[in-house]
DRENPA-3360 file (N, C-alpha, C; in nm, 2 decimals, always signed):
BEGIN
1 = MAPKQDLG = +0.09/-0.14/+0.00/-0.02/+0.01/+0.02/+0.11/+0.12/+0.01 ~ +0.07/+0.23/-0.08/+0.13/+0.33/-0.13/+0.09/+0.42/+0.00 ~ +0.20/+0.52/+0.08/+0.20/+0.58/+0.22/+0.11/+0.65/+0.12 ~ +0.02/+0.75/+0.25/-0.04/+0.86/+0.22/+0.01/+0.98/+0.22 ~ -0.01/+1.07/+0.12/+0.05/+1.20/+0.09/+0.00/+1.32/+0.23 ~ +0.08/+1.41/+0.23/+0.04/+1.52/+0.32/+0.03/+1.61/+0.25 ~ -0.12/+1.64/+0.27/-0.19/+1.74/+0.14/-0.15/+1.90/+0.22 ~ -0.10/+1.89/+0.37/-0.08/+2.02/+0.45/-0.23/+2.08/+0.45;
9 = NSLDLVNI = -0.20/+2.18/+0.49/-0.32/+2.29/+0.52/-0.42/+2.29/+0.39 ~ -0.54/+2.27/+0.40/-0.60/+2.27/+0.28/-0.64/+2.40/+0.21 ~ -0.62/+2.55/+0.26/-0.61/+2.65/+0.23/-0.48/+2.67/+0.12 ~ -0.42/+2.58/+0.10/-0.31/+2.60/+0.02/-0.36/+2.52/-0.10 ~ -0.47/+2.49/-0.11/-0.51/+2.41/-0.23/-0.60/+2.54/-0.29 ~ -0.64/+2.64/-0.24/-0.74/+2.74/-0.25/-0.60/+2.86/-0.34 ~ -0.67/+2.91/-0.44/-0.58/+2.98/-0.50/-0.59/+3.15/-0.47 ~ -0.69/+3.16/-0.38/-0.72/+3.31/-0.36/-0.66/+3.33/-0.18;
17 = KEIRNSTV = -0.59/+3.44/-0.25/-0.52/+3.51/-0.15/-0.63/+3.62/-0.06 ~ -0.69/+3.69/-0.11/-0.79/+3.78/-0.05/-0.94/+3.84/-0.14 ~ -1.01/+3.88/-0.07/-1.12/+3.95/-0.15/-1.16/+4.07/-0.10 ~ -1.15/+4.14/-0.18/-1.17/+4.32/-0.14/-1.21/+4.39/-0.21 ~ -1.31/+4.45/-0.22/-1.31/+4.56/-0.30/-1.41/+4.55/-0.37 ~ -1.46/+4.42/-0.40/-1.54/+4.38/-0.49/-1.44/+4.27/-0.63 ~ -1.35/+4.23/-0.54/-1.23/+4.20/-0.63/-1.17/+4.06/-0.56 ~ -1.16/+3.97/-0.65/-1.06/+3.82/-0.59/-0.95/+3.85/-0.66;
25 = ILKSGGMR = -0.84/+3.86/-0.54/-0.69/+3.85/-0.53/-0.62/+3.75/-0.52 ~ -0.59/+3.68/-0.67/-0.51/+3.54/-0.65/-0.37/+3.56/-0.56 ~ -0.31/+3.44/-0.56/-0.18/+3.41/-0.48/-0.06/+3.48/-0.60 ~ -0.12/+3.44/-0.69/-0.03/+3.50/-0.81/-0.03/+3.66/-0.85 ~ -0.08/+3.75/-0.78/-0.11/+3.87/-0.75/-0.22/+3.91/-0.90 ~ -0.28/+3.79/-1.00/-0.40/+3.83/-1.06/-0.52/+3.90/-1.00 ~ -0.59/+3.95/-1.06/-0.72/+4.02/-1.02/-0.84/+3.95/-1.10 ~ -0.93/+3.93/-1.05/-1.09/+3.89/-1.12/-1.19/+3.95/-1.03;
33 = QIIMVGGV = -1.29/+4.03/-1.08/-1.41/+4.06/-1.08/-1.53/+3.94/-1.17 ~ -1.63/+3.94/-1.07/-1.73/+3.82/-1.12/-1.88/+3.92/-1.16 ~ -1.94/+3.90/-1.28/-2.03/+3.95/-1.32/-2.13/+3.83/-1.28 ~ -2.27/+3.84/-1.23/-2.36/+3.76/-1.23/-2.44/+3.80/-1.32 ~ -2.53/+3.71/-1.41/-2.57/+3.75/-1.52/-2.71/+3.65/-1.54 ~ -2.82/+3.74/-1.59/-2.93/+3.65/-1.56/-2.98/+3.62/-1.69 ~ -3.03/+3.48/-1.68/-3.08/+3.42/-1.85/-3.16/+3.48/-1.91 ~ -3.20/+3.40/-2.05/-3.31/+3.48/-2.13/-3.36/+3.31/-2.18;
41 = NFSLKSEN = -3.48/+3.34/-2.20/-3.54/+3.23/-2.25/-3.54/+3.21/-2.41 ~ -3.42/+3.19/-2.47/-3.41/+3.19/-2.65/-3.49/+3.13/-2.70 ~ -3.56/+3.03/-2.67/-3.63/+2.92/-2.76/-3.81/+3.03/-2.74 ~ -3.82/+3.09/-2.67/-3.97/+3.17/-2.66/-3.92/+3.27/-2.69 ~ -3.85/+3.32/-2.79/-3.87/+3.44/-2.88/-3.89/+3.43/-3.01 ~ -3.91/+3.53/-3.04/-3.98/+3.54/-3.21/-3.82/+3.54/-3.27 ~ -3.84/+3.49/-3.41/-3.68/+3.49/-3.48/-3.63/+3.61/-3.49 ~ -3.71/+3.70/-3.52/-3.66/+3.83/-3.54/-3.59/+3.88/-3.39;
49 = EQNIITQG = -3.66/+3.88/-3.28/-3.58/+3.89/-3.16/-3.47/+3.80/-3.14 ~ -3.46/+3.67/-3.19/-3.36/+3.57/-3.15/-3.26/+3.66/-3.24 ~ -3.28/+3.67/-3.38/-3.18/+3.75/-3.43/-3.08/+3.87/-3.41 ~ -3.16/+3.96/-3.34/-3.13/+4.09/-3.27/-3.04/+4.03/-3.17 ~ -3.06/+3.92/-3.08/-2.99/+3.87/-2.96/-2.86/+3.85/-3.00 ~ -2.87/+3.75/-3.12/-2.72/+3.68/-3.17/-2.65/+3.79/-3.23 ~ -2.72/+3.88/-3.30/-2.63/+3.97/-3.35/-2.57/+4.07/-3.25 ~ -2.64/+4.09/-3.13/-2.58/+4.16/-3.03/-2.48/+4.08/-2.93;
57 = YQNFLNGI = -2.50/+3.95/-2.96/-2.39/+3.90/-2.87/-2.26/+3.88/-2.98 ~ -2.31/+3.87/-3.07/-2.19/+3.88/-3.19/-2.09/+4.01/-3.17 ~ -2.18/+4.11/-3.14/-2.11/+4.26/-3.15/-2.03/+4.26/-3.04 ~ -2.12/+4.21/-2.90/-2.03/+4.21/-2.77/-1.89/+4.15/-2.78 ~ -1.89/+4.01/-2.87/-1.78/+3.96/-2.83/-1.68/+3.99/-2.94 ~ -1.71/+4.06/-3.03/-1.60/+4.15/-3.12/-1.57/+4.24/-3.05 ~ -1.62/+4.26/-2.93/-1.56/+4.45/-2.87/-1.51/+4.41/-2.77 ~ -1.46/+4.31/-2.72/-1.41/+4.23/-2.62/-1.25/+4.19/-2.67;
65 = DFPLQIVI = -1.13/+4.26/-2.61/-1.00/+4.25/-2.66/-0.92/+4.20/-2.55 ~ -0.97/+4.10/-2.44/-0.93/+4.07/-2.32/-1.02/+3.93/-2.29 ~ -0.94/+3.82/-2.21/-0.99/+3.70/-2.22/-1.11/+3.72/-2.13 ~ -1.23/+3.66/-2.11/-1.35/+3.63/-2.04/-1.37/+3.48/-2.01 ~ -1.41/+3.45/-1.88/-1.44/+3.31/-1.86/-1.55/+3.32/-1.88 ~ -1.68/+3.20/-1.90/-1.78/+3.20/-1.88/-1.83/+3.08/-1.77 ~ -1.90/+3.10/-1.66/-1.92/+2.96/-1.56/-2.04/+2.95/-1.56 ~ -2.12/+2.83/-1.56/-2.25/+2.81/-1.53/-2.26/+2.72/-1.44;
73 = HSRKVNID = -2.29/+2.76/-1.31/-2.31/+2.69/-1.18/-2.44/+2.64/-1.16 ~ -2.47/+2.49/-1.13/-2.57/+2.47/-1.09/-2.56/+2.40/-0.95 ~ -2.66/+2.40/-0.87/-2.69/+2.42/-0.75/-2.80/+2.40/-0.70 ~ -2.82/+2.32/-0.58/-2.97/+2.28/-0.53/-3.01/+2.42/-0.48 ~ -3.13/+2.45/-0.49/-3.19/+2.57/-0.40/-3.23/+2.55/-0.30 ~ -3.20/+2.65/-0.22/-3.22/+2.68/-0.09/-3.33/+2.71/-0.02 ~ -3.45/+2.64/+0.02/-3.56/+2.66/+0.05/-3.60/+2.69/+0.20 ~ -3.52/+2.74/+0.26/-3.49/+2.76/+0.42/-3.60/+2.89/+0.46;
81 = GYIEGLVA = -3.57/+2.98/+0.33/-3.63/+3.10/+0.33/-3.77/+3.08/+0.32 ~ -3.81/+3.04/+0.21/-3.95/+3.04/+0.13/-4.02/+2.96/+0.27 ~ -3.98/+2.87/+0.35/-4.06/+2.80/+0.49/-4.05/+2.90/+0.61 ~ -3.96/+2.96/+0.62/-3.93/+3.08/+0.69/-4.09/+3.16/+0.70 ~ -4.10/+3.19/+0.56/-4.19/+3.30/+0.51/-4.37/+3.24/+0.53 ~ -4.32/+3.11/+0.46/-4.50/+3.02/+0.55/-4.52/+3.04/+0.64 ~ -4.42/+3.02/+0.75/-4.42/+3.02/+0.89/-4.49/+3.15/+0.93 ~ -4.41/+3.25/+0.91/-4.45/+3.40/+0.94/-4.57/+3.42/+0.88;
89 = RKEVEESP = -4.62/+3.39/+0.78/-4.75/+3.37/+0.72/-4.88/+3.32/+0.83 ~ -4.85/+3.21/+0.81/-4.92/+3.15/+0.94/-4.95/+3.20/+1.09 ~ -4.85/+3.29/+1.13/-4.84/+3.35/+1.25/-4.95/+3.46/+1.26 ~ -4.95/+3.53/+1.15/-5.08/+3.65/+1.14/-5.19/+3.61/+1.09 ~ -5.20/+3.47/+1.07/-5.30/+3.42/+0.99/-5.41/+3.39/+1.10 ~ -5.56/+3.43/+1.08/-5.65/+3.45/+1.18/-5.75/+3.30/+1.18 ~ -5.74/+3.30/+1.06/-5.86/+3.17/+1.02/-5.78/+3.01/+1.06 ~ -5.82/+2.92/+1.14/-5.76/+2.81/+1.16/-5.74/+2.73/+1.06;
97 = LLQSQIDE = -5.83/+2.73/+1.00/-5.83/+2.66/+0.84/-5.70/+2.70/+0.77 ~ -5.69/+2.76/+0.72/-5.59/+2.85/+0.67/-5.43/+2.82/+0.73 ~ -5.44/+2.82/+0.89/-5.36/+2.82/+0.92/-5.30/+2.61/+0.89 ~ -5.38/+2.53/+0.91/-5.38/+2.40/+0.89/-5.33/+2.36/+0.73 ~ -5.40/+2.46/+0.66/-5.36/+2.44/+0.55/-5.19/+2.51/+0.52 ~ -5.14/+2.59/+0.54/-5.03/+2.62/+0.53/-4.91/+2.54/+0.61 ~ -5.00/+2.47/+0.71/-4.91/+2.38/+0.75/-4.89/+2.26/+0.68 ~ -4.97/+2.26/+0.63/-4.98/+2.11/+0.53/-4.91/+2.13/+0.40;
105 = YAEFIKGF = -4.90/+2.24/+0.33/-4.86/+2.29/+0.26/-4.66/+2.28/+0.24 ~ -4.65/+2.36/+0.37/-4.49/+2.37/+0.41/-4.44/+2.23/+0.42 ~ -4.52/+2.12/+0.49/-4.49/+2.00/+0.50/-4.46/+1.92/+0.36 ~ -4.51/+1.95/+0.28/-4.57/+1.91/+0.13/-4.45/+1.96/+0.06 ~ -4.42/+2.10/+0.06/-4.29/+2.13/+0.02/-4.17/+2.05/+0.06 ~ -4.14/+2.05/+0.22/-4.04/+2.02/+0.27/-3.99/+1.86/+0.18 ~ -4.12/+1.78/+0.17/-4.10/+1.65/+0.14/-4.09/+1.62/+0.04 ~ -4.10/+1.71/-0.06/-4.11/+1.71/-0.21/-3.94/+1.72/-0.25;
113 = VQKNAIME = -3.90/+1.85/-0.19/-3.74/+1.88/-0.18/-3.68/+1.73/-0.14 ~ -3.70/+1.68/-0.03/-3.62/+1.61/+0.03/-3.63/+1.46/-0.11 ~ -3.69/+1.48/-0.17/-3.72/+1.35/-0.29/-3.68/+1.37/-0.39 ~ -3.70/+1.53/-0.41/-3.65/+1.57/-0.56/-3.58/+1.67/-0.57 ~ -3.46/+1.70/-0.54/-3.37/+1.80/-0.57/-3.40/+1.90/-0.67 ~ -3.47/+2.02/-0.62/-3.46/+2.14/-0.72/-3.37/+2.21/-0.76 ~ -3.29/+2.21/-0.88/-3.16/+2.25/-0.93/-3.19/+2.38/-1.01 ~ -3.12/+2.50/-0.95/-3.14/+2.58/-1.02/-2.97/+2.64/-1.09;
121 = KAFFLVVP = -2.98/+2.73/-1.20/-2.86/+2.73/-1.30/-2.82/+2.90/-1.26 ~ -2.71/+2.94/-1.25/-2.66/+3.04/-1.24/-2.54/+3.08/-1.35 ~ -2.54/+3.20/-1.35/-2.48/+3.21/-1.50/-2.39/+3.32/-1.46 ~ -2.21/+3.29/-1.48/-2.12/+3.40/-1.44/-2.03/+3.44/-1.55 ~ -1.99/+3.58/-1.55/-1.85/+3.63/-1.63/-1.79/+3.67/-1.51 ~ -1.61/+3.59/-1.52/-1.51/+3.63/-1.47/-1.44/+3.73/-1.56 ~ -1.40/+3.82/-1.52/-1.29/+3.93/-1.60/-1.21/+3.91/-1.51 ~ -1.07/+3.88/-1.58/-0.95/+3.89/-1.53/-0.84/+4.01/-1.56;
129 = FFPTGMAS = -0.77/+4.03/-1.47/-0.67/+4.14/-1.50/-0.55/+4.09/-1.44 ~ -0.42/+4.05/-1.53/-0.28/+4.02/-1.53/-0.19/+4.15/-1.48 ~ -0.17/+4.24/-1.32/-0.10/+4.29/-1.31/+0.06/+4.30/-1.38 ~ +0.08/+4.39/-1.38/+0.25/+4.39/-1.42/+0.35/+4.44/-1.35 ~ +0.31/+4.53/-1.25/+0.36/+4.59/-1.15/+0.42/+4.51/-0.99 ~ +0.31/+4.41/-0.99/+0.30/+4.35/-0.87/+0.46/+4.26/-0.87 ~ +0.51/+4.23/-0.95/+0.68/+4.13/-0.93/+0.77/+4.22/-0.90 ~ +0.76/+4.37/-0.92/+0.88/+4.45/-0.90/+0.85/+4.52/-0.78;
137 = VAKSTKSF = +0.73/+4.53/-0.71/+0.69/+4.56/-0.58/+0.72/+4.47/-0.48 ~ +0.71/+4.32/-0.52/+0.73/+4.22/-0.41/+0.88/+4.24/-0.41 ~ +0.96/+4.24/-0.54/+1.09/+4.24/-0.53/+1.15/+4.30/-0.45 ~ +1.10/+4.48/-0.45/+1.15/+4.58/-0.40/+1.15/+4.58/-0.24 ~ +1.07/+4.47/-0.20/+1.02/+4.47/-0.04/+1.16/+4.34/+0.02 ~ +1.23/+4.33/-0.10/+1.34/+4.23/-0.03/+1.50/+4.23/-0.09 ~ +1.58/+4.22/+0.00/+1.69/+4.24/-0.04/+1.74/+4.08/-0.13 ~ +1.85/+4.12/-0.22/+1.90/+4.02/-0.27/+1.96/+3.92/-0.21;
145 = LPFFGKKK = +2.07/+4.00/-0.11/+2.18/+3.96/+0.00/+2.12/+4.00/+0.15 ~ +2.02/+3.95/+0.21/+1.96/+4.00/+0.31/+2.03/+4.02/+0.42 ~ +2.15/+3.94/+0.45/+2.26/+3.95/+0.56/+2.30/+4.03/+0.53 ~ +2.36/+4.16/+0.42/+2.44/+4.28/+0.36/+2.33/+4.37/+0.41 ~ +2.22/+4.32/+0.42/+2.12/+4.46/+0.42/+2.08/+4.50/+0.55 ~ +2.04/+4.61/+0.54/+1.98/+4.65/+0.68/+1.79/+4.62/+0.71 ~ +1.78/+4.60/+0.84/+1.63/+4.57/+0.85/+1.59/+4.70/+0.85 ~ +1.48/+4.69/+0.79/+1.41/+4.83/+0.75/+1.30/+4.84/+0.86;
153 = DAAGVAKD = +1.33/+4.99/+0.86/+1.23/+5.10/+1.01/+1.10/+5.07/+0.97 ~ +1.02/+5.13/+1.09/+0.84/+5.13/+1.05/+0.83/+5.23/+0.93 ~ +0.93/+5.31/+0.85/+0.87/+5.43/+0.77/+0.91/+5.34/+0.65 ~ +1.01/+5.23/+0.65/+1.03/+5.17/+0.53/+0.96/+5.09/+0.49 ~ +0.87/+5.01/+0.61/+0.76/+4.92/+0.60/+0.66/+4.99/+0.52 ~ +0.58/+5.11/+0.58/+0.50/+5.17/+0.56/+0.53/+5.22/+0.40 ~ +0.63/+5.26/+0.38/+0.64/+5.28/+0.23/+0.61/+5.19/+0.13 ~ +0.67/+5.07/+0.16/+0.65/+4.95/+0.06/+0.48/+4.91/+0.06;
161 = TEDAERIF = +0.42/+4.93/+0.19/+0.31/+4.92/+0.19/+0.21/+5.01/+0.09 ~ +0.26/+5.12/+0.12/+0.21/+5.28/+0.07/+0.19/+5.21/-0.10 ~ +0.33/+5.21/-0.14/+0.34/+5.16/-0.29/+0.27/+5.07/-0.33 ~ +0.23/+4.93/-0.25/+0.17/+4.83/-0.29/+0.04/+4.88/-0.30 ~ -0.05/+4.94/-0.25/-0.16/+5.01/-0.21/-0.18/+5.06/-0.35 ~ -0.09/+5.15/-0.39/-0.09/+5.23/-0.52/-0.11/+5.19/-0.60 ~ -0.01/+5.09/-0.66/-0.02/+4.99/-0.76/-0.16/+4.91/-0.78 ~ -0.21/+4.86/-0.67/-0.37/+4.79/-0.64/-0.47/+4.90/-0.71;
169 = QENLAQLT = -0.45/+5.02/-0.64/-0.55/+5.08/-0.71/-0.56/+5.12/-0.84 ~ -0.44/+5.14/-0.92/-0.41/+5.17/-1.04/-0.45/+5.05/-1.13 ~ -0.46/+4.92/-1.08/-0.46/+4.78/-1.17/-0.63/+4.76/-1.15 ~ -0.66/+4.84/-1.00/-0.83/+4.83/-0.98/-0.89/+4.91/-1.09 ~ -0.85/+4.99/-1.14/-0.90/+5.10/-1.22/-0.92/+5.08/-1.34 ~ -0.81/+4.99/-1.42/-0.80/+4.89/-1.53/-0.88/+4.81/-1.51 ~ -0.89/+4.71/-1.42/-0.97/+4.61/-1.41/-1.16/+4.67/-1.42 ~ -1.17/+4.76/-1.34/-1.29/+4.82/-1.33/-1.34/+4.89/-1.45;
177 = QRVSQVVN = -1.26/+4.96/-1.56/-1.29/+4.97/-1.70/-1.33/+4.83/-1.75 ~ -1.28/+4.73/-1.75/-1.32/+4.62/-1.80/-1.44/+4.56/-1.77 ~ -1.46/+4.59/-1.66/-1.58/+4.52/-1.61/-1.71/+4.61/-1.63 ~ -1.70/+4.74/-1.69/-1.79/+4.82/-1.69/-1.80/+4.81/-1.86 ~ -1.72/+4.78/-1.92/-1.76/+4.76/-2.08/-1.82/+4.61/-2.08 ~ -1.79/+4.52/-1.99/-1.84/+4.39/-2.00/-1.98/+4.41/-1.96 ~ -2.03/+4.48/-1.86/-2.19/+4.50/-1.82/-2.27/+4.60/-1.93 ~ -2.19/+4.68/-1.98/-2.27/+4.77/-2.08/-2.28/+4.67/-2.19;
185 = GLLTIGLE = -2.21/+4.59/-2.23/-2.23/+4.48/-2.34/-2.33/+4.41/-2.32 ~ -2.36/+4.36/-2.20/-2.45/+4.28/-2.17/-2.59/+4.35/-2.16 ~ -2.60/+4.46/-2.09/-2.72/+4.54/-2.10/-2.78/+4.55/-2.21 ~ -2.68/+4.58/-2.32/-2.70/+4.60/-2.45/-2.81/+4.50/-2.52 ~ -2.77/+4.40/-2.48/-2.80/+4.27/-2.51/-2.96/+4.24/-2.48 ~ -2.97/+4.29/-2.37/-3.10/+4.29/-2.30/-3.08/+4.18/-2.15 ~ -2.97/+4.16/-2.12/-2.94/+4.10/-2.01/-2.93/+4.12/-1.87 ~ -2.95/+4.11/-1.77/-2.92/+4.15/-1.65/-2.83/+4.13/-1.59;
193 = ATILENDA = -2.75/+4.23/-1.55/-2.56/+4.18/-1.51/-2.57/+4.27/-1.34 ~ -2.49/+4.21/-1.25/-2.45/+4.26/-1.15/-2.31/+4.22/-1.12 ~ -2.23/+4.27/-1.07/-2.11/+4.25/-1.02/-2.10/+4.25/-0.87 ~ -2.06/+4.13/-0.84/-2.08/+4.06/-0.70/-1.96/+4.14/-0.61 ~ -2.04/+4.16/-0.50/-1.96/+4.27/-0.40/-1.86/+4.12/-0.31 ~ -1.81/+4.19/-0.20/-1.77/+4.10/-0.14/-1.80/+3.96/-0.04 ~ -1.91/+3.98/+0.00/-2.00/+3.92/+0.08/-2.03/+3.77/-0.03 ~ -2.10/+3.84/-0.12/-2.16/+3.75/-0.24/-2.03/+3.67/-0.28;
201 = LVELFYNF = -1.91/+3.75/-0.33/-1.78/+3.67/-0.38/-1.76/+3.55/-0.27 ~ -1.76/+3.61/-0.13/-1.74/+3.46/-0.05/-1.83/+3.34/+0.01 ~ -1.95/+3.40/-0.04/-2.06/+3.26/-0.05/-2.04/+3.19/-0.18 ~ -2.01/+3.28/-0.28/-2.02/+3.18/-0.37/-1.88/+3.08/-0.39 ~ -1.78/+3.14/-0.37/-1.67/+3.04/-0.34/-1.67/+2.95/-0.24 ~ -1.70/+2.97/-0.16/-1.78/+2.91/-0.01/-1.84/+2.75/-0.07 ~ -1.95/+2.81/-0.19/-2.04/+2.70/-0.21/-1.95/+2.61/-0.35 ~ -1.86/+2.70/-0.41/-1.74/+2.62/-0.47/-1.71/+2.53/-0.42;
209 = YNPQTIER = -1.61/+2.55/-0.32/-1.53/+2.45/-0.25/-1.62/+2.37/-0.14 ~ -1.76/+2.38/-0.11/-1.80/+2.34/-0.03/-1.97/+2.21/-0.08 ~ -1.93/+2.19/-0.24/-2.08/+2.14/-0.30/-2.18/+2.07/-0.19 ~ -2.12/+2.00/-0.11/-2.23/+1.92/-0.02/-2.24/+1.98/+0.09 ~ -2.20/+2.04/+0.15/-2.21/+2.11/+0.28/-2.31/+2.21/+0.27 ~ -2.36/+2.29/+0.14/-2.44/+2.40/+0.19/-2.50/+2.45/+0.07 ~ -2.63/+2.50/+0.07/-2.70/+2.53/-0.09/-2.66/+2.69/-0.05 ~ -2.70/+2.72/-0.22/-2.70/+2.87/-0.21/-2.78/+2.93/-0.17;
217 = KNMTLPQQ = -2.74/+3.05/-0.12/-2.86/+3.15/-0.04/-2.89/+3.26/-0.11 ~ -2.81/+3.37/-0.10/-2.87/+3.49/-0.13/-2.83/+3.54/-0.27 ~ -2.79/+3.45/-0.36/-2.73/+3.48/-0.49/-2.83/+3.50/-0.57 ~ -2.89/+3.61/-0.57/-3.00/+3.66/-0.64/-2.94/+3.78/-0.71 ~ -3.05/+3.81/-0.83/-2.99/+3.97/-0.90/-3.10/+4.06/-0.87 ~ -3.03/+4.18/-0.84/-3.08/+4.28/-0.78/-3.19/+4.33/-0.93 ~ -3.28/+4.36/-0.85/-3.40/+4.48/-0.94/-3.36/+4.57/-1.06 ~ -3.38/+4.59/-1.16/-3.33/+4.73/-1.17/-3.44/+4.81/-1.18;
225 = QK = -3.39/+4.89/-1.18/-3.45/+5.04/-1.19/-3.53/+5.05/-1.33 ~ -3.64/+5.13/-1.30/-3.68/+5.15/-1.44/-3.72/+5.28/-1.45;
% end
C-alpha cells in the first residue's frame, strides 16, 4: 500500500489570497471580478428577436479585446427562506383552516424537496486582469543578500505598503474599466448583470469549495430600476 501523502493545510489548495473591493485577488497577484448574469429563454423569442440577440452577442464578443471566462453554476435551491415565510404567514393568519393548510403545504414542500432536488442554474462572467507591477513591488521589498542589508524601519515598511496599495488601486481602476465595458455590453443585449460584492464572492466560493455542505443562499440579481 502506498503511503499517504501529506496534503498540508487545505487553504494551500485554494488559489485565492483575499477578497476586497469586490475583487478576488489571487496568490499570483492576478485580479478577478465576477459578474452574475440573468438568463433569457431564447427559445420563446420570435425569430426576429433571436436574430437581434445573436447579432448583439456577436458584437459584444467582437468588442472585447481581453479574455473572459463563462461559468455555469448548478446548485440545489435553498428553500429555508421560503419555509420561514410560510411560518410567518401562518402566525398572522387568523383562520384556523388556513393555518392548517399552510402547515400542510409547508410539509409538502419539505417532503418534495427531500425526494426531488430542485436545481437552479446561475451564469457568471469572470473578468481577469494580470498586473505587471506586482513582481517589481514584491522584489523591492526583499534584499537579494539580506545578511548584507539593513532591517527596514517602520517608515520603510510603511513606504512599501503605500507603494503596493497605490499599484493595487491603479490595477483596480483598469479592471473596473473592463468590467464596465462587459456590463454595458450585456445590458445592450438585454441581459441583467450585476457585479458581485465581497459578501457574495465569499459565499460563492464557499459554495464552490463545499458543494455537499451548503446550498446557495442570497445569490439573486437585484431588480433593475426603470
